[in-house]
Structure formats: structure tokens, C-alpha cells
C-alpha positions as CSV (number, residue, x, y, z in Angstrom):
1,M,12.9,54.2,-18.6
2,N,12.0,50.7,-17.3
3,G,11.6,47.9,-19.8
4,I,8.3,47.4,-21.7
5,V,5.8,44.8,-20.8
6,D,3.9,43.3,-23.8
7,A,0.6,42.6,-22.1
8,H,-1.0,41.1,-25.1
9,H,0.7,38.7,-27.5
10,H,0.2,35.1,-28.8
11,V,2.4,32.2,-29.8
12,W,0.7,29.3,-31.6
13,R,0.8,26.1,-33.4
14,Q,-1.4,26.1,-36.5
15,A,-2.6,22.6,-35.9
16,D,-4.2,23.6,-32.6
17,L,-6.2,26.6,-34.0
18,P,-9.5,25.8,-35.8
19,W,-9.7,29.3,-37.3
20,L,-6.3,28.8,-39.0
21,L,-7.3,25.5,-40.6
22,G,-9.5,24.8,-43.6
23,P,-10.6,27.3,-46.1
24,M,-9.7,31.0,-45.6
25,Q,-12.4,32.7,-43.7
26,P,-12.8,36.5,-43.5
27,R,-11.5,37.9,-40.2
28,I,-11.8,41.2,-38.4
29,F,-8.1,42.0,-39.2
30,G,-8.3,41.3,-42.9
31,P,-6.4,38.8,-45.1
32,Y,-4.1,36.7,-43.0
33,E,-2.3,34.3,-45.3
34,S,1.1,35.2,-43.8
35,I,0.2,34.1,-40.3
36,R,-1.5,30.8,-41.3
37,R,1.5,28.9,-39.8
38,D,3.2,28.2,-36.5
39,Y,4.2,31.4,-34.6
40,S,6.8,30.2,-32.2
41,I,8.3,31.8,-29.1
42,R,11.6,32.0,-30.9
43,E,10.0,34.1,-33.7
44,Y,8.3,36.3,-31.2
45,L,11.6,36.9,-29.4
46,D,13.2,37.8,-32.8
47,D,10.3,40.2,-33.5
48,I,10.7,42.0,-30.2
49,A,14.5,42.2,-30.3
50,G,15.8,45.7,-29.8
51,A,12.3,47.0,-28.8
52,G,13.0,47.1,-25.0
53,V,10.5,44.4,-24.0
54,T,11.5,42.6,-20.8
55,R,8.3,40.7,-20.0
56,S,5.2,39.4,-21.8
57,V,1.7,38.1,-21.2
58,Y,0.3,35.4,-23.4
59,I,-3.4,35.7,-24.3
60,Q,-5.4,32.6,-25.3
61,T,-5.8,32.0,-29.0
62,N,-9.0,30.0,-29.3
63,W,-8.0,26.4,-29.3
64,A,-10.9,24.1,-29.4
65,N,-12.9,24.9,-26.2
66,D,-12.5,21.4,-24.7
67,R,-8.7,21.8,-25.0
68,F,-8.5,24.9,-22.8
69,E,-6.2,23.1,-20.3
70,D,-4.0,21.8,-23.1
71,E,-3.3,25.3,-24.2
72,A,-2.4,26.5,-20.7
73,A,-0.1,23.4,-20.3
74,W,1.6,24.0,-23.6
75,V,2.3,27.7,-22.8
76,Q,3.5,26.9,-19.3
77,A,5.9,24.3,-20.8
78,T,7.1,26.9,-23.3
79,A,7.8,29.4,-20.5
80,E,9.7,26.8,-18.5
81,K,11.9,26.0,-21.5
82,H,12.5,29.5,-22.9
83,G,11.7,31.9,-20.0
84,W,8.9,33.5,-22.0
85,P,6.1,34.4,-21.5
86,H,5.8,35.5,-17.9
87,A,2.1,35.2,-17.4
88,I,-0.8,33.3,-19.1
89,I,-4.4,34.3,-19.7
90,A,-6.3,31.1,-20.4
91,Y,-9.7,30.3,-21.8
92,T,-12.7,29.3,-19.7
93,D,-16.3,28.8,-20.8
94,L,-18.0,31.1,-18.4
95,G,-21.4,30.4,-19.8
96,V,-21.8,27.1,-18.1
97,D,-23.7,26.7,-14.9
98,D,-20.5,26.3,-12.8
99,A,-17.0,27.1,-14.2
100,R,-15.1,26.1,-11.1
101,P,-14.1,22.7,-12.4
102,Q,-12.4,24.4,-15.3
103,L,-10.8,27.0,-13.0
104,D,-9.5,24.3,-10.7
105,R,-7.7,22.7,-13.6
106,L,-6.2,26.0,-14.7
107,A,-5.1,26.9,-11.1
108,R,-2.5,24.1,-11.3
109,Y,-0.4,26.2,-13.7
110,P,1.7,28.7,-11.9
111,L,1.7,31.3,-14.7
112,V,-2.1,31.5,-15.2
113,R,-3.2,34.9,-14.0
114,G,-6.7,35.1,-15.5
115,V,-9.1,34.1,-18.2
116,R,-10.6,35.4,-21.4
117,M,-13.9,34.5,-22.9
118,Q,-14.6,36.8,-25.8
119,L,-18.0,38.5,-25.5
120,H,-17.8,40.9,-28.4
121,W,-20.8,40.9,-30.7
122,H,-21.4,43.2,-33.7
123,E,-24.1,43.7,-36.3
124,N,-21.4,43.1,-38.9
125,P,-20.8,39.4,-39.0
126,L,-17.1,40.0,-39.9
127,Y,-16.6,41.6,-36.5
128,R,-18.8,39.2,-34.5
129,F,-17.4,36.6,-32.2
130,A,-19.9,35.9,-29.4
131,P,-23.2,34.2,-30.2
132,R,-25.3,37.1,-29.0
133,A,-24.9,40.7,-27.9
134,D,-26.1,40.5,-24.3
135,L,-23.7,37.9,-22.8
136,C,-22.5,40.5,-20.3
137,A,-26.0,40.4,-18.7
138,D,-26.2,36.6,-18.6
139,P,-26.6,35.3,-15.0
140,A,-24.2,32.5,-15.6
141,I,-21.5,34.9,-16.8
142,H,-22.1,37.1,-13.8
143,R,-21.9,34.0,-11.5
144,N,-18.7,32.6,-13.0
145,V,-16.9,35.9,-13.4
146,A,-17.5,36.6,-9.7
147,R,-15.9,33.3,-8.9
148,L,-12.6,34.4,-10.5
149,A,-11.9,36.3,-7.3
150,D,-11.6,33.1,-5.3
151,Y,-8.7,32.1,-7.6
152,G,-7.1,35.5,-7.8
153,F,-7.8,35.5,-11.5
154,S,-8.6,38.6,-13.6
155,F,-11.0,38.8,-16.5
156,E,-10.0,40.0,-20.0
157,L,-13.1,41.9,-21.1
158,Q,-13.7,42.2,-24.9
159,V,-16.7,44.1,-26.0
160,F,-17.8,46.7,-28.5
161,A,-19.1,50.2,-27.5
162,P,-22.9,49.2,-27.6
163,Q,-22.2,46.5,-25.1
164,M,-20.4,48.7,-22.6
165,T,-23.3,49.6,-20.4
166,E,-24.0,45.9,-19.6
167,A,-20.2,45.3,-19.3
168,A,-20.0,48.1,-16.7
169,E,-22.8,46.5,-14.8
170,L,-21.0,43.2,-14.9
171,A,-17.9,44.9,-13.5
172,A,-19.9,46.5,-10.8
173,A,-21.5,43.1,-9.9
174,C,-18.0,41.5,-9.7
175,A,-16.2,44.3,-7.8
176,E,-13.5,42.0,-6.4
177,V,-12.4,40.9,-9.9
178,T,-10.0,43.0,-12.0
179,F,-11.3,43.6,-15.6
180,I,-8.8,44.3,-18.3
181,L,-10.6,45.9,-21.2
182,Q,-9.2,44.5,-24.5
183,H,-8.0,46.8,-27.3
184,A,-9.2,50.0,-25.6
185,G,-12.8,49.1,-26.2
186,M,-12.4,48.2,-29.9
187,L,-13.2,51.5,-31.5
188,E,-14.4,50.4,-35.0
189,D,-16.7,53.3,-36.0
190,L,-14.4,56.2,-36.6
191,S,-17.2,58.7,-37.5
192,P,-17.8,61.5,-35.0
193,Q,-21.0,59.7,-33.9
194,G,-19.2,56.4,-33.5
195,R,-16.5,58.0,-31.4
196,D,-19.1,59.6,-29.2
197,V,-20.8,56.3,-28.5
198,W,-17.5,54.7,-27.7
199,R,-16.4,57.6,-25.4
200,T,-19.8,57.3,-23.5
201,G,-19.3,53.6,-23.0
202,M,-15.7,54.0,-22.0
203,A,-16.7,56.6,-19.4
204,R,-19.1,54.0,-17.9
205,L,-16.4,51.4,-17.7
206,A,-13.9,53.9,-16.3
207,A,-16.3,54.7,-13.5
208,R,-15.7,51.2,-12.2
209,P,-12.5,51.2,-10.3
210,N,-11.8,47.5,-11.0
211,V,-11.6,48.1,-14.8
212,V,-8.3,49.0,-16.6
213,S,-7.8,49.5,-20.3
214,K,-5.3,47.7,-22.4
215,L,-3.9,49.9,-25.2
216,S,-3.5,47.1,-27.7
217,G,-4.7,46.2,-31.2
218,L,-5.4,49.8,-32.1
219,G,-4.7,49.1,-35.8
220,T,-7.2,46.3,-36.0
221,F,-9.9,48.2,-37.9
222,I,-7.6,50.4,-40.1
223,H,-5.1,47.6,-40.8
224,R,-2.0,49.8,-40.4
225,N,0.2,51.3,-37.8
226,E,-0.5,55.0,-37.6
227,A,0.9,57.2,-34.8
228,G,-1.9,59.8,-35.2
229,H,-4.6,57.2,-34.8
230,I,-2.9,55.7,-31.8
231,R,-2.4,59.2,-30.3
232,A,-6.1,60.1,-30.7
233,I,-7.3,56.9,-28.9
234,L,-4.6,57.2,-26.2
235,T,-5.7,60.8,-25.5
236,D,-9.3,59.8,-24.9
237,V,-8.6,56.7,-22.9
238,L,-6.0,58.4,-20.6
239,A,-8.4,61.2,-19.9
240,L,-10.9,58.7,-18.6
241,F,-8.7,56.0,-16.9
242,G,-5.4,57.8,-16.1
243,A,-2.0,56.2,-16.8
244,E,-2.2,54.0,-13.6
245,R,-5.1,52.2,-15.2
246,C,-3.7,51.8,-18.7
247,L,-1.3,49.3,-20.1
248,F,0.4,48.6,-23.4
249,G,-0.1,45.4,-25.5
250,S,1.1,44.5,-29.0
251,N,-1.4,41.9,-30.2
252,F,1.4,40.2,-32.1
253,P,1.5,38.4,-34.5
254,I,-1.8,39.8,-35.7
255,E,-0.3,43.2,-36.1
256,K,2.6,41.7,-37.9
257,L,0.2,41.7,-40.9
258,W,0.8,45.5,-41.2
259,T,3.8,46.5,-39.1
260,G,7.0,45.4,-37.5
261,Y,7.3,45.3,-33.7
262,R,9.9,48.0,-33.4
263,E,7.8,50.3,-35.6
264,L,4.7,49.6,-33.5
265,V,6.6,50.5,-30.3
266,G,7.9,53.6,-32.0
267,A,4.4,54.8,-32.8
268,Y,3.4,54.3,-29.2
269,R,6.4,56.1,-27.9
270,A,5.7,59.0,-30.2
271,A,2.1,59.1,-28.9
272,L,3.2,59.0,-25.3
273,A,6.1,61.5,-25.7
274,P,4.1,64.5,-24.3
275,L,3.4,62.7,-21.1
276,H,5.4,62.8,-17.9
277,I,8.0,60.0,-17.6
278,E,6.1,58.5,-14.7
279,Q,3.0,58.2,-16.8
280,Q,4.9,56.6,-19.7
281,Q,6.4,54.1,-17.3
282,A,3.0,53.2,-15.9
283,I,1.5,52.6,-19.4
284,L,4.5,50.7,-20.8
285,S,5.3,48.5,-17.7
286,G,4.0,49.6,-14.3
287,T,0.3,48.9,-14.7
288,A,0.9,45.5,-16.4
289,N,3.4,44.5,-13.7
290,R,0.9,45.2,-11.0
291,I,-2.2,43.8,-12.7
292,Y,-0.6,40.5,-13.9
293,R,1.6,40.2,-10.8
294,L,4.8,39.9,-12.8
295,S,8.1,39.5,-10.9
296,S,10.6,42.4,-11.2
């Protein structure tokens, strides 16, 4: 089997992350004392050793918004020094009238492949990131996401199930942009009713051919690595998107709070084992290589 592409990981310097500084604040993933420190590329490479990972994609980590270019520049320099990561997803404030000045600055960095602005809002303040629930319908968001196509940039879409109808409309309005759905739609309500709402929303997103689903962060709401939980989500997502529109991501070091990297990959491999080898390869490497334009 081809090597794995980790399509969702972070390295960081604590001093650059407002959410890691100051008093401990409740987070969606639970207590995080053990990751309130620098997480270097060297530690990441130690974590993935023996897991079969051959490429990785860095996802922005919420530096102060006005330092979005500093983050991209630092990760680009890290890649030039260490050979990892192989692509960068940077931050852009897409709520401004015109995001093109920000995008012009990011376009100077060869590894930038797209942007993420987190749009997820939840009634539970612990799960809330965006200032309001309806950002996917905001005209400025529509205008600026559509502009990503001019740069060849993708958009990392992060929403909860109740936001998926408007998210699907955003994807339809920006048909030339590839949307990568974060964490398989962030299933947080594991009740039968909650799963039904999530499946309905996921079906709306899957109906948009420019949306793919990232199978990452699946332990976020249970705070553990559980093969059965992963298998259940994979089964539903694959039925809607197909393997050619699904990709693996680790969300490390967040998931380091409850599992090791090799254990995480083992749980995914166990969940994927019933699939044909071609489907497994698409999910573990092929889709990510295509979507993020990674060199072979």
C-alpha cells in the first residue's frame, strides 16, 4: 500500500497562540495541560515514526488574526529546513469586504494550498468558535470564498450539522472552489436523532461535487481513540462521498491528548480493512495527494 498522507496536523510555538496563553480555558477537546507547550516538527516526526506517513499537510492554528502571514512564513521556513510539511493551509479573514490583499500575501508562499476560517457555531459555548451560526450565508463570505478559485486555493470548511444546509449552498455558489469538510462534519450528538440530523446534512454536502470529507478528529467529542466509533462514522461518510472524496487526517497533537499516533493509524486501518485496497489507498493517500497537489 502507498504511504499515508496526514492531511490535518499542526506544529506550533506556544508564544504565538493566544488560546494556549493565560489562564486555562475550557476547550472542545477537554483538558489540555500536556500540549500547552511548543509542538515542534521534530516531535511530530517522532510521533509519526513507524506509522507509514510519507507526506503531511499543516492546518492553521489560530495565531492572532493580523499575523496570518507570519504563520505561513514560519511554516514555509520549517518545511524548507526539515522537508516537512508538504503543504500549508493558512488563515484568511473571509468576513472582510475584500480578502484579496490577504490572499495576495499568502500566494507568495509556494506551499500554501488553501485557507481555513472556522465557521462552526454551537449552542454549547464550549463547542462554539464562530461569532454567529449563519456565517455560511454571509455575502462577504460568499464573495471571498469564490475568490479563492482565482488563486487555486481550497477552503477548509468547518461546521456543525445544523449549519450544513447553508454550507451546501455556499459550496454550490462557489462551484470552482474545492471544499474540504473538517472532521467529517463534527458529529457531536451521538444520539439516534443527532446522527440523523448529521447524516441529512452530510447528504446535502455530498450532493455538491466540489466537497470532499476529511476523516480527522473523530475522537474529539469522546476524548478517546475507539475503532468502533471510527468505523461507524467512516461507514456513513463513505456511503455518501465514496472513497475518492474522502481523506485521512490525524489532528495531531490534539489527539495526542488521548492516543498515540501509531495507535490512531491502527484504529483507522482496522476500520478500513473491509474495503478494497484501492479504496483504502484513496482514503489514506490518493485523495489528499490530488486535493492538496502534493508531489509524488
